[in-house]
A tleap script that builds the chain and sets N, CA, C and O, in Angstrom:
source leaprc.protein.ff14SB
mol = sequence {
  NMET THR ALA THR ILE LYS LYS LEU HIE GLN
  GLY LEU ASP ASN VAL ASP PHE ILE GLY THR
  GLU ALA GLU GLY ALA CYS LEU GLU ARG ALA
  LEU THR LYS CYS LEU SER ASP ARG GLU ALA
  ALA LEU LYS GLU LEU ALA ASP ALA ALA ARG
  ARG VAL ASP LYS ALA ALA PHE GLY HIE GLN
  GLY ASP PHE GLY GLN ALA HIE GLN SER LEU
  LEU LYS ALA LEU GLU ARG ALA GLY ASP PHE
  ILE ARG CSER
}
set mol.1.N position { 4.963 153.582 129.432 }
set mol.1.CA position { 5.993 154.266 130.208 }
set mol.1.C position { 5.519 154.534 131.598 }
set mol.1.O position { 6.282 154.381 132.552 }
set mol.2.N position { 4.236 154.944 131.749 }
set mol.2.CA position { 3.667 155.235 133.086 }
set mol.2.C position { 3.668 153.954 133.959 }
set mol.2.O position { 3.974 154.012 135.150 }
set mol.3.N position { 3.326 152.820 133.359 }
set mol.3.CA position { 3.298 151.571 134.148 }
set mol.3.C position { 4.774 151.253 134.662 }
set mol.3.O position { 4.959 150.818 135.799 }
set mol.4.N position { 5.739 151.475 133.833 }
set mol.4.CA position { 7.095 151.245 134.237 }
set mol.4.C position { 7.521 152.131 135.425 }
set mol.4.O position { 8.176 151.675 136.362 }
set mol.5.N position { 7.140 153.364 135.351 }
set mol.5.CA position { 7.492 154.359 136.436 }
set mol.5.C position { 6.766 153.944 137.706 }
set mol.5.O position { 7.331 154.018 138.797 }
set mol.6.N position { 5.491 153.499 137.570 }
set mol.6.CA position { 4.716 153.097 138.818 }
set mol.6.C position { 5.406 151.860 139.427 }
set mol.6.O position { 5.529 151.770 140.649 }
set mol.7.N position { 5.863 150.895 138.580 }
set mol.7.CA position { 6.546 149.731 139.128 }
set mol.7.C position { 7.824 150.120 139.798 }
set mol.7.O position { 8.157 149.605 140.865 }
set mol.8.N position { 8.569 151.053 139.168 }
set mol.8.CA position { 9.847 151.487 139.768 }
set mol.8.C position { 9.563 152.157 141.125 }
set mol.8.O position { 10.257 151.911 142.111 }
set mol.9.N position { 8.536 152.999 141.147 }
set mol.9.CA position { 8.232 153.703 142.365 }
set mol.9.C position { 7.823 152.719 143.429 }
set mol.9.O position { 8.204 152.902 144.585 }
set mol.10.N position { 7.074 151.690 143.114 }
set mol.10.CA position { 6.658 150.654 144.100 }
set mol.10.C position { 7.885 149.904 144.584 }
set mol.10.O position { 7.988 149.599 145.772 }
set mol.11.N position { 8.805 149.604 143.701 }
set mol.11.CA position { 10.013 148.899 144.121 }
set mol.11.C position { 10.849 149.785 145.023 }
set mol.11.O position { 11.392 149.316 146.024 }
set mol.12.N position { 10.960 151.065 144.681 }
set mol.12.CA position { 11.775 151.943 145.565 }
set mol.12.C position { 11.144 152.118 146.927 }
set mol.12.O position { 11.849 152.323 147.916 }
set mol.13.N position { 9.896 152.045 146.991 }
set mol.13.CA position { 9.219 152.153 148.328 }
set mol.13.C position { 9.599 151.000 149.242 }
set mol.13.O position { 9.530 151.132 150.464 }
set mol.14.N position { 9.996 149.884 148.676 }
set mol.14.CA position { 10.333 148.720 149.445 }
set mol.14.C position { 11.813 148.649 149.797 }
set mol.14.O position { 12.223 147.742 150.522 }
set mol.15.N position { 12.610 149.562 149.312 }
set mol.15.CA position { 14.072 149.568 149.612 }
set mol.15.C position { 14.352 150.399 150.845 }
set mol.15.O position { 13.855 151.516 150.988 }
set mol.16.N position { 15.139 149.849 151.715 }
set mol.16.CA position { 15.414 150.465 153.017 }
set mol.16.C position { 16.061 151.820 152.908 }
set mol.16.O position { 15.756 152.714 153.698 }
set mol.17.N position { 16.989 152.004 151.903 }
set mol.17.CA position { 17.724 153.300 151.882 }
set mol.17.C position { 16.897 154.432 151.348 }
set mol.17.O position { 17.310 155.582 151.496 }
set mol.18.N position { 15.754 154.191 150.736 }
set mol.18.CA position { 14.861 155.220 150.306 }
set mol.18.C position { 13.875 155.474 151.457 }
set mol.18.O position { 12.856 154.796 151.596 }
set mol.19.N position { 14.214 156.459 152.258 }
set mol.19.CA position { 13.506 156.654 153.551 }
set mol.19.C position { 12.207 157.352 153.419 }
set mol.19.O position { 11.294 157.061 154.191 }
set mol.20.N position { 12.053 158.251 152.500 }
set mol.20.CA position { 10.796 159.029 152.498 }
set mol.20.C position { 10.132 158.986 151.164 }
set mol.20.O position { 10.753 158.708 150.138 }
set mol.21.N position { 8.906 159.254 151.192 }
set mol.21.CA position { 8.102 159.285 149.941 }
set mol.21.C position { 8.597 160.381 149.048 }
set mol.21.O position { 8.580 160.240 147.825 }
set mol.22.N position { 9.047 161.495 149.641 }
set mol.22.CA position { 9.588 162.597 148.828 }
set mol.22.C position { 10.802 162.165 148.061 }
set mol.22.O position { 10.976 162.616 146.928 }
set mol.23.N position { 11.641 161.336 148.588 }
set mol.23.CA position { 12.819 160.867 147.821 }
set mol.23.C position { 12.384 160.032 146.651 }
set mol.23.O position { 12.915 160.155 145.547 }
set mol.24.N position { 11.414 159.181 146.897 }
set mol.24.CA position { 10.862 158.344 145.837 }
set mol.24.C position { 10.233 159.217 144.737 }
set mol.24.O position { 10.418 158.954 143.549 }
set mol.25.N position { 9.496 160.249 145.143 }
set mol.25.CA position { 8.837 161.129 144.150 }
set mol.25.C position { 9.941 161.881 143.367 }
set mol.25.O position { 9.784 162.117 142.169 }
set mol.26.N position { 11.015 162.246 144.010 }
set mol.26.CA position { 12.124 162.974 143.333 }
set mol.26.C position { 12.751 162.074 142.288 }
set mol.26.O position { 13.037 162.514 141.174 }
set mol.27.N position { 12.969 160.790 142.650 }
set mol.27.CA position { 13.508 159.819 141.691 }
set mol.27.C position { 12.576 159.556 140.529 }
set mol.27.O position { 13.009 159.385 139.390 }
set mol.28.N position { 11.294 159.527 140.831 }
set mol.28.CA position { 10.307 159.325 139.800 }
set mol.28.C position { 10.308 160.501 138.798 }
set mol.28.O position { 10.249 160.291 137.586 }
set mol.29.N position { 10.375 161.731 139.320 }
set mol.29.CA position { 10.419 162.890 138.432 }
set mol.29.C position { 11.678 162.883 137.570 }
set mol.29.O position { 11.638 163.220 136.387 }
set mol.30.N position { 12.781 162.499 138.173 }
set mol.30.CA position { 14.041 162.466 137.433 }
set mol.30.C position { 13.982 161.415 136.311 }
set mol.30.O position { 14.429 161.659 135.190 }
set mol.31.N position { 13.431 160.263 136.636 }
set mol.31.CA position { 13.300 159.173 135.611 }
set mol.31.C position { 12.368 159.634 134.487 }
set mol.31.O position { 12.667 159.458 133.305 }
set mol.32.N position { 11.267 160.211 134.865 }
set mol.32.CA position { 10.268 160.728 133.895 }
set mol.32.C position { 10.910 161.762 132.949 }
set mol.32.O position { 10.709 161.706 131.735 }
set mol.33.N position { 11.652 162.668 133.493 }
set mol.33.CA position { 12.366 163.667 132.716 }
set mol.33.C position { 13.386 163.040 131.783 }
set mol.33.O position { 13.479 163.421 130.616 }
set mol.34.N position { 14.138 162.095 132.282 }
set mol.34.CA position { 15.109 161.434 131.455 }
set mol.34.C position { 14.488 160.720 130.288 }
set mol.34.O position { 14.959 160.830 129.156 }
set mol.35.N position { 13.426 159.984 130.560 }
set mol.35.CA position { 12.753 159.277 129.490 }
set mol.35.C position { 12.108 160.207 128.463 }
set mol.35.O position { 12.087 159.918 127.267 }
set mol.36.N position { 11.599 161.291 128.939 }
set mol.36.CA position { 11.002 162.338 128.081 }
set mol.36.C position { 12.104 162.939 127.176 }
set mol.36.O position { 11.919 163.085 125.967 }
set mol.37.N position { 13.190 163.263 127.762 }
set mol.37.CA position { 14.291 163.826 127.009 }
set mol.37.C position { 14.805 162.874 125.956 }
set mol.37.O position { 15.103 163.281 124.833 }
set mol.38.N position { 14.915 161.560 126.327 }
set mol.38.CA position { 15.371 160.546 125.378 }
set mol.38.C position { 14.385 160.413 124.207 }
set mol.38.O position { 14.788 160.333 123.046 }
set mol.39.N position { 13.095 160.392 124.535 }
set mol.39.CA position { 12.097 160.306 123.515 }
set mol.39.C position { 12.158 161.529 122.596 }
set mol.39.O position { 12.065 161.352 121.382 }
set mol.40.N position { 12.303 162.713 123.082 }
set mol.40.CA position { 12.400 163.900 122.261 }
set mol.40.C position { 13.657 163.859 121.353 }
set mol.40.O position { 13.599 164.262 120.192 }
set mol.41.N position { 14.766 163.376 121.887 }
set mol.41.CA position { 16.023 163.281 121.105 }
set mol.41.C position { 15.837 162.253 119.947 }
set mol.41.O position { 16.294 162.495 118.830 }
set mol.42.N position { 15.190 161.156 120.212 }
set mol.42.CA position { 15.001 160.154 119.178 }
set mol.42.C position { 13.995 160.682 118.126 }
set mol.42.O position { 14.178 160.438 116.934 }
set mol.43.N position { 12.964 161.383 118.545 }
set mol.43.CA position { 12.035 161.995 117.607 }
set mol.43.C position { 12.740 162.988 116.704 }
set mol.43.O position { 12.540 163.011 115.489 }
set mol.44.N position { 13.571 163.808 117.330 }
set mol.44.CA position { 14.322 164.831 116.639 }
set mol.44.C position { 15.259 164.168 115.606 }
set mol.44.O position { 15.410 164.675 114.494 }
set mol.45.N position { 15.853 163.095 115.955 }
set mol.45.CA position { 16.784 162.342 115.087 }
set mol.45.C position { 16.031 161.771 113.883 }
set mol.45.O position { 16.474 161.889 112.740 }
set mol.46.N position { 14.873 161.146 114.168 }
set mol.46.CA position { 14.084 160.617 113.055 }
set mol.46.C position { 13.569 161.697 112.118 }
set mol.46.O position { 13.572 161.502 110.902 }
set mol.47.N position { 13.132 162.820 112.645 }
set mol.47.CA position { 12.664 163.923 111.830 }
set mol.47.C position { 13.828 164.484 110.962 }
set mol.47.O position { 13.638 164.792 109.785 }
set mol.48.N position { 15.012 164.608 111.559 }
set mol.48.CA position { 16.117 165.158 110.786 }
set mol.48.C position { 16.539 164.174 109.741 }
set mol.48.O position { 16.900 164.599 108.644 }
set mol.49.N position { 16.522 162.892 109.996 }
set mol.49.CA position { 16.883 161.888 108.985 }
set mol.49.C position { 15.877 161.957 107.830 }
set mol.49.O position { 16.292 161.868 106.675 }
set mol.50.N position { 14.586 162.111 108.092 }
set mol.50.CA position { 13.618 162.216 107.065 }
set mol.50.C position { 13.844 163.489 106.220 }
set mol.50.O position { 13.655 163.457 105.004 }
set mol.51.N position { 14.251 164.616 106.860 }
set mol.51.CA position { 14.535 165.857 106.128 }
set mol.51.C position { 15.685 165.637 105.165 }
set mol.51.O position { 15.628 166.084 104.019 }
set mol.52.N position { 16.726 164.957 105.613 }
set mol.52.CA position { 17.909 164.764 104.813 }
set mol.52.C position { 17.501 163.826 103.628 }
set mol.52.O position { 17.919 164.059 102.494 }
set mol.53.N position { 16.719 162.814 103.884 }
set mol.53.CA position { 16.283 161.907 102.809 }
set mol.53.C position { 15.506 162.672 101.790 }
set mol.53.O position { 15.749 162.513 100.594 }
set mol.54.N position { 14.566 163.509 102.213 }
set mol.54.CA position { 13.766 164.289 101.243 }
set mol.54.C position { 14.639 165.297 100.469 }
set mol.54.O position { 14.448 165.518 99.273 }
set mol.55.N position { 15.581 165.887 101.176 }
set mol.55.CA position { 16.497 166.870 100.498 }
set mol.55.C position { 17.394 166.197 99.502 }
set mol.55.O position { 17.630 166.731 98.418 }
set mol.56.N position { 17.904 165.023 99.849 }
set mol.56.CA position { 18.836 164.333 98.988 }
set mol.56.C position { 18.137 163.652 97.811 }
set mol.56.O position { 18.631 163.701 96.684 }
set mol.57.N position { 17.043 163.048 98.055 }
set mol.57.CA position { 16.384 162.203 97.033 }
set mol.57.C position { 15.073 162.846 96.493 }
set mol.57.O position { 14.528 162.395 95.485 }
set mol.58.N position { 14.596 163.869 97.156 }
set mol.58.CA position { 13.385 164.534 96.723 }
set mol.58.C position { 13.669 165.765 95.956 }
set mol.58.O position { 12.749 166.456 95.521 }
set mol.59.N position { 14.925 166.064 95.775 }
set mol.59.CA position { 15.387 167.260 94.983 }
set mol.59.C position { 15.009 168.540 95.606 }
set mol.59.O position { 14.742 169.504 94.889 }
set mol.60.N position { 14.968 168.616 96.885 }
set mol.60.CA position { 14.717 169.925 97.596 }
set mol.60.C position { 16.041 170.592 97.778 }
set mol.60.O position { 17.078 169.930 97.827 }
set mol.61.N position { 16.020 171.923 97.883 }
set mol.61.CA position { 17.270 172.687 97.953 }
set mol.61.C position { 17.900 172.890 99.297 }
set mol.61.O position { 18.930 173.556 99.407 }
set mol.62.N position { 17.308 172.335 100.315 }
set mol.62.CA position { 17.847 172.634 101.694 }
set mol.62.C position { 18.669 171.491 102.260 }
set mol.62.O position { 18.593 171.207 103.456 }
set mol.63.N position { 19.455 170.833 101.417 }
set mol.63.CA position { 20.218 169.701 101.930 }
set mol.63.C position { 21.189 170.061 103.002 }
set mol.63.O position { 21.318 169.342 103.993 }
set mol.64.N position { 21.903 171.199 102.824 }
set mol.64.CA position { 22.899 171.593 103.774 }
set mol.64.C position { 22.324 171.832 105.130 }
set mol.64.O position { 22.901 171.394 106.126 }
set mol.65.N position { 21.206 172.512 105.212 }
set mol.65.CA position { 20.534 172.795 106.432 }
set mol.65.C position { 20.021 171.486 107.078 }
set mol.65.O position { 20.144 171.271 108.284 }
set mol.66.N position { 19.436 170.616 106.208 }
set mol.66.CA position { 18.919 169.324 106.719 }
set mol.66.C position { 20.064 168.472 107.269 }
set mol.66.O position { 19.941 167.804 108.295 }
set mol.67.N position { 21.169 168.526 106.547 }
set mol.67.CA position { 22.340 167.749 106.999 }
set mol.67.C position { 22.877 168.240 108.372 }
set mol.67.O position { 23.244 167.434 109.226 }
set mol.68.N position { 22.911 169.532 108.555 }
set mol.68.CA position { 23.363 170.093 109.828 }
set mol.68.C position { 22.384 169.714 110.965 }
set mol.68.O position { 22.808 169.401 112.077 }
set mol.69.N position { 21.092 169.747 110.669 }
set mol.69.CA position { 20.095 169.317 111.667 }
set mol.69.C position { 20.289 167.866 112.043 }
set mol.69.O position { 20.147 167.481 113.203 }
set mol.70.N position { 20.616 167.067 111.043 }
set mol.70.CA position { 20.843 165.627 111.322 }
set mol.70.C position { 22.063 165.410 112.216 }
set mol.70.O position { 22.026 164.610 113.151 }
set mol.71.N position { 23.169 166.151 111.908 }
set mol.71.CA position { 24.364 166.068 112.713 }
set mol.71.C position { 24.101 166.440 114.211 }
set mol.71.O position { 24.562 165.767 115.134 }
set mol.72.N position { 23.364 167.503 114.383 }
set mol.72.CA position { 22.981 167.962 115.767 }
set mol.72.C position { 22.110 166.918 116.465 }
set mol.72.O position { 22.313 166.640 117.647 }
set mol.73.N position { 21.169 166.353 115.769 }
set mol.73.CA position { 20.254 165.349 116.355 }
set mol.73.C position { 21.074 164.075 116.673 }
set mol.73.O position { 20.831 163.427 117.691 }
set mol.74.N position { 22.045 163.718 115.802 }
set mol.74.CA position { 22.813 162.553 116.106 }
set mol.74.C position { 23.680 162.779 117.337 }
set mol.74.O position { 23.834 161.863 118.144 }
set mol.75.N position { 24.248 163.963 117.507 }
set mol.75.CA position { 25.031 164.304 118.722 }
set mol.75.C position { 24.158 164.213 119.955 }
set mol.75.O position { 24.554 163.629 120.964 }
set mol.76.N position { 22.967 164.792 119.873 }
set mol.76.CA position { 22.048 164.737 121.064 }
set mol.76.C position { 21.684 163.323 121.398 }
set mol.76.O position { 21.731 162.936 122.566 }
set mol.77.N position { 21.317 162.525 120.397 }
set mol.77.CA position { 21.003 161.125 120.656 }
set mol.77.C position { 22.196 160.347 121.185 }
set mol.77.O position { 22.050 159.459 122.024 }
set mol.78.N position { 23.402 160.697 120.676 }
set mol.78.CA position { 24.614 160.015 121.095 }
set mol.78.C position { 24.901 160.221 122.588 }
set mol.78.O position { 25.492 159.360 123.240 }
set mol.79.N position { 24.472 161.383 123.121 }
set mol.79.CA position { 24.633 161.693 124.522 }
set mol.79.C position { 23.938 160.628 125.396 }
set mol.79.O position { 24.424 160.303 126.480 }
set mol.80.N position { 22.819 160.096 124.930 }
set mol.80.CA position { 22.145 159.087 125.727 }
set mol.80.C position { 22.857 157.753 125.686 }
set mol.80.O position { 22.771 156.965 126.627 }
set mol.81.N position { 23.540 157.507 124.625 }
set mol.81.CA position { 24.318 156.259 124.454 }
set mol.81.C position { 25.562 156.290 125.307 }
set mol.81.O position { 25.907 155.293 125.941 }
set mol.82.N position { 26.251 157.435 125.331 }
set mol.82.CA position { 27.499 157.611 126.076 }
set mol.82.C position { 27.262 157.699 127.559 }
set mol.82.O position { 28.159 157.377 128.339 }
set mol.83.N position { 26.108 158.117 127.975 }
set mol.83.CA position { 25.809 158.341 129.443 }
set mol.83.C position { 25.774 157.043 130.195 }
set mol.83.O position { 25.544 157.037 131.404 }
savepdb mol mol.pdb
quit
């Protein structure tokens, strides 16, 4: 991920409408935050899916709570797809 951000930053430095280094740094921070948020949402989704699987097939009693967590994680991950 860091290599991708560095390449993006280098490319932005060569574009005429990005006038200052501060603007490039701002874009880099925004991209880094976006990728971090996406990674967190996908991790949350995977964890919630595992909890539902364990609750449903591992005979644990917290299926309802695990299912609600999965639905919330799906909604959060869906926000990245719709954006």
